[in-house]
N, C-alpha and C positions, 0 to 999 in steps of 0.2 A: 396206553400208545401215547409218544410224544408227539405235537407238531412237526410235519416235516420242514417248515419254514419257519424263522422267527423273525421279526422286524419293528422296526420303531419309528413312532411318526412323530416329524418334528419338521415345523416349518423352517426354512432359511433365515429370515427374519427374526427368528428366538436365537438364534447362536449368539453367542458373547464375544461378538466380534468389537475391534474397537470404534469409533464414530456413530454411536448411538444405534445402529442396528445390523443383524446379522446379515451377512453377505456370504459373497463365492470364494472367499478368500482363505486363509491359511486356517481359521478356526473350522470351515467344512472340512478342508480336511483333515484337521486333526480329528472331527465328530467322525468321518469315515473311520479311521483309524480304528479310534475308541469301540465301533460297531465291530469291527472285527474280533478285535481283544475280548468284547464279551458276547463272540459268538453268535452274532448277528447275522440275517443273509439279506437284509432289505431296510434301506431307508426311504420310508414314505414322505412328501412332502406336499402342499397344499398347491394351488395353481402358480405356476410360474410366468404367468402374464402379469403386464403391469396392473395395480389396483386403481379401481376406481371411487364411487361413492362411500363415504364413511372408511375408506383405506381396504376395501372389502377386496380379495382377490378373485372373488365370484361376479365383481362387476366390473370388467376390464374392458378398457379402451378399444383392445384387439385382444384375439383369441388364438392368434398367431404369434405376437409379438414377446420379446420377456421383457422381464420388469427391470428396468432402471436401476432401482432402489438396492437392488442385489449385488451391482457391480461394486467389487473392492476397489477401494482405492490405491489401498497398498501395494496390493498387485500390479498397479499402474504405475504405481511409485517405482518398485521393483524393473518395471518395462521402460523407464526414462521418460513415461508420458505426465508424471506429478515430482514433485519434489517434497521433500521431508517438511521442509518450512512451509510450504503452500498446505500440507496435512494438517497444519494446526489449528487451523481453522473450522475442523469438525468438533462437534460436541465431546465435552467430557464427561465420561461416566459417572455421574453423580447420582442415577436413576437407573441401575442398569436392570432394573427387572421389567421395565415399560419402554416401547418405544413412542418418542417423541415425533410425529409424523412431520407435521410442519416442519419444525426445528431442524430434523434431519435431512428434508430435502434442500431446506433454503442453504443450508451448509454446502450441501452434497451437489445441487446442479454448477454454481459457476465452475467448481474443481470438472465436472463432467465434460463441460463444454471445451473446458483450456486443454483437456486432455484428447478430446477429439481434434481440436485443431491441431493439436502437434503430432497428429498420428500421421504416418506416412501412407501413402495410396501403394499399399504394396500388391503384389500380386494374388496374393492371399486374400486381400480386401475385395479385391476384383470378382474374383471367383465366387466371393460369398454374397457380393452384388447380385451376380448372374445367376446364381443357384435358389436365391429367394426372392428374386426379383418381382415375382408371381403376386407376393402380399408385399413386399417391403415397399417400393414405392406407391400403394396406396399409402400403407399405413405413416409414411413419413410424411405425406403431403398432408392427411389428415389431421397430423399432430400439430403438422406447423401451421396449418389455419387453425386451429382449435387454440392453439396458445394464444393467435392473435385476436380472433373475435371474442374466445372467453365465455360463449354460449353453445348450447347444444349443435349440431350440423343441422337439425331441421328447423332451426331460428335463422340459418344462414340467409342473406340473400339468394333468392332463386337460383339464379345462374350457377350458384357454389352448392346449393342443396340440392339442387337436380342434377350437377356433373354434366352442365354441358361443355361440349369439349373445348369452346373458344374462351370460356372460365378459366378452366383448370390448367391448359396452356399459358395461358397469362400469367396465373399463379405460382405454376412451377419455373418461371422464371424470375418472379419476383422475391419468391420465398427460397429461391436455388439455397442458399447457404443455411438456411434454418433446415430443409429438407436433407441435405448432407449429413449434418449435424445427428439428426435421428437415425438416418441409416448409418453411420460410424457408431453409435451407442448402442444400436443393435448389433453390430460386430462384437463390439467389447465385451457385453453380455455374453455371444454366443460361444464366443473363445474361450471364456472364462467357466461356462458350464460344461463344455465338452471336456475343460481339464478336471475338472472334479469330476463329471461323471468318469473318464478314462483312470481317477486315481482311486474312485471308489470300486470300480468293477476289478483294478488291480489286485484290491484287498478283499475281492469276493464278495462285496456288496453292492447289490441291485438298486438302482434309485427309481421309485415307483411315482408317478405323478397323478395329477386329479384333473379331470376334465368337466367341467361343469358343462350341464347340457345345454342351458341359454346362452346368449350373449346380452349385452346391454344395449339399450336402447341408444344412447349416445355413444356410439362403437364406429370405426372403420368398417367392421364386420355390418353392418345394416347399411352405413350409407354408399358402399360399394358392391353392395348385395341386395338392394333394395326388393328385387323381386322375389329374393327368396324368403322374405318374410312378411309375417300380416300387416302392412302399411296401409296409410291412406294416401291421397296425391301429395301431401305436406308432410308426410312422411311419420304420422303420428300412428302408434299402434292402434287397430280397432280393438284389441283385446291383449291384455298381458297376462305372465304366468305369475303361478302361486302353489298355495297347498290349503285346501279346506280347512276349517277348525278341525285342531288335534291335540295331544298333550301339550305340546309345547304353547297355544295360542289358541285364546276361546275363539278370537275371530279369524283365525287362520294367518297365515303369512302371504303378503303382499308384495311379492318379490319386484315387481312391474315391468318384466323384461317381453319384449316382442314375440310373439308365437311364428313358429316357422309355417311357413305353404308347403306343406308336405307334398301338397297335389303336384306341384312345379319343381319340387326337388326330384318328386321319382320320376318326373318326365325327363330329368337330364343326365338319370342313374348316380342320383344324390355325391354330383360332382362337388358340392361345397363341404360336404361331410369327410368324403375321401382326401380331399386337400388337408383336411383339421386332422383326420385322424393320422394322415402322412406325417405333417409335420410334429404332431405329438410322441409318434414312433419313433422319427427321428431324432427326438431330445431324450427319451427317457426307456429305461428297460420294461416297462409296464406301466399300467394307467385303472386309477378307480373314475368310473362313469358314474359320474354324478345323476342321482335323482333318474335311476334307470327305467321306476314306473311310468315315466312322461313319455318314453318309447313307444308305450303299448296303448296307455291312454292319456293324455295330458289335461289339466286343469285350466280351463280358460275365463278369464273375469273380464267383465267389462272394461274398457278404458275409462279413469275417472272415477274409479269406486274407491272408497277409502278403506274398505277391510275386502277380503277375500271371502266373504259370506255369501256371496248372491255368483259365484260361479258355477260351471258346468266342464261335466268330463265329456272329453271328445278323443277319438279315436287317434291313434297315432302310426306311424309307419311300420309298428311290430319289427317282427323278425328280421323282414324285407331288408330295410336297412343293412343292417350286421353281416347279413350274407352278403351283399354287394360290399362291402367294407372287407370281408373275408376272401371275396373274389380278386380284389385288389392286394390285400398285404398277407394273405393266409390266417392262417389261424390266430386271433388276436389275445397277446395277454394282459386281459382286464379283470378287474373285480366291480362286480354290477353292486351298486350301492341301492339293493332293494328294501328299503327301512319306508316305514310309515304304512300308510292304508293301500297294503297289498294285496291285489285279487288273485285268484289262482290262474288267471290267465298271463299274469307278469311272472308267477312263480314258472309254469310251463314255459312260456318263454326261454326264460333263463336257464332254464332246465334242458332244453333242447339246444341253445347253443352250446352250453356245457360251461358257461360261466359261475365262478363261486360267487356266492352272497355272501352276505355279511350278519353277523351275530354279536348283539351288543350285549355286553354282561348287565352294564345299566337297566335293560328293559327286562330282564330273565325274571323278576319277582314281582312284575304287578300280577302275575296269577299264577295259580298252577300249572295250565296248561301251554304255558307260554312256550312257543318255538326257540326263543330264545334261550332256555336253557340247557345246558349242556349233554343232558343225557338225551334232546332232543334233535343234536346234531344229526343232518344225512347220516347213512350208513358208510358211505362212499368219502365221507371227510371234504366234501368239495364245498368247502365256506372258508370265511375268514372272519375269525374271532377278534374285537377291539372289545375292551373295558368300557371305554368310550369313545368318540371321536372328536373332532375341532368342534363342533355342536352341542356337547355334554359338557357338564361338569367335568371336573379332575376326579377319580375314584375316589381321592380321600374327601375332596368336597360331596361328593356323592352320599360317602358314608356319614358326612357330617351333618347333611340336612335331608338326606331322603326319610319318608314318615318312618315312625319307630314299628309300623306293622310290616313294612316290607323290609325293611333289616332286619326284623328276626326272622322272616322267612328266608332271607340270604343266608343267616346264623343257624337254622335247623338244616338248610341243605346242605351246607357245609360242615355240619356237626361243631358249631363253634360254640364257646360260653363268654365270650368278651368279644364288644362290638369292635375294639380297636384291633383284632387279628383280622378282621375281614377284607381290606384292602390287599393285602400280601395273598391271602386265602385265595382270593378269588382271581387273581392272577395266576397262581398255582394250579388252579381249577382250570383256567384257560389254554394253558400249555399242556395239561394230562387230560383235555379231550381228544376226541377223535379228529378234530377239526385239521385241517392241512398246513392253516398258515394261521399265525397270532401275530398281530402288530398292536405294540403298546404305546401309548403316546408317553413322551419323555415323562413330563411332568409326574405320570404313576411312576415310573421307576424311581423320580425321587420322592415321591411322597407329599407331593406339593396338595395343598387346599384348593380352594375356590377362588384366593387370588391370581391362580396361576391359568385361570380359564380362558379358551381361545377367543370364544365365540359365544353370544347367548341369541339364539334365532329370534327373529322377529325386532330385535333391538338394532341400533345403528350408532349408538356411541358404545365408547371406551372398548372395542373388539379389536382381535388381532395384535392387540400389542405386548402380550406376555415376550419376556427374555430369558433366558436362561443365565443364572449367575456363573462367573468365571470360577474355575477352579472344583464345580462339582463332579466331573468327569475322573474320578480316582478310580485305580486298580481294585479298590476294595469294590465300588460299585460295579467293573466291569465284571468282577469275579460273580456277585450276587446277581447279576443279570445272566450270566453263563450258568449258574446253578439252577436259578428258577425257569429259564426256557429251557433245561435239561439238555444242555449242551456238553459234549465233551471237553476235558481239557486240553489247550493245548501243548 
């Protein structure tokens, strides 16, 4: 039985766009066209929000805003907001396989500001301001203050830190031009993203996003909604998020995000989460919910700890939160990221909600009883299979570096004689399983090794940088993808 839906995981920044970083322009449209030719149904991306510490899309200054790094400047040139001569200031493609984030932003920022100044105040822009005003004005003010102050909001002068009305009104006047820039930047992102989504949908490709469970400590989300988070009177978290020691790290993962005040969120009917989910579903066709376990039980680490070893598990909102979201928006098109130390209660919550869980092939051969082995997938096929996620090595990298005993177990499972056959055989196995969805990182279709890995958990250096080389999306590759995913010929 072949999977009903087949897709590819590739973040926008990894596209081979000119200017040093993947964007929402022509190369993104070309990739959607390629996916259609390759018989795919889904293009899954990482969070679309602005990146924060160490360029991570999971540490954003706003969970509602779009990432300005993704705005395509060549499309702005076609709109008359920039000139071809001005675009010559962008980086040349000397190192196409890595994003040099500081260099890219240094070159792009003046051009984005120039385009924003040239942008006319159209009726469409005014409608955007009105539609998104409930979060956009806070975001633009926060970014203007953050740019000026250069320090986290909880270190700002008390009147700004505590959002005193007189101080905010004064800053809105003094920073009006800067605030307008951030609003216009968001408009440009929004229109380019919606155009890409419309193009992809017209080719039969659905765009799936990624919703991190937590927000960054230094974010407009915490600054403007302090009552929703477990912060002290100075805005400092009392406890922070993370994971206990596991296969990724002997000391656990210390994410450092502030934790939610679930009691207060329950009191207002989870209004903050309804706004967040509404914005998400307005942008994407479906979404992976990161760290689904944290909604049933979450790991709380005392603030100031250097590792995650001394945390404690606490009860989350459970199914109640998702029932409230479904009452607002109807059935939610979500994937539940149920990886790690998962309890029976988490499985029960996911099953009662009907959300598909995730199966990772790289985890399947730790044990003969592993739930990630394809023959142990649920009988109804309600799961999504990944060879690996953005947090894993590439499939080729895993084959190159996994312990010999694990590789031998995988080869025995698939009746293989040679190690080099394993990556393609694992892909075929995923598509031949009873799973309803199969999502493959683009690196694995390209057969790339560890140099193309996107992220190493519990590290902060040299992540999120990989880029796809120009010219690799060939008709032959599309044919191979169509064949291995068992899609009929066009």
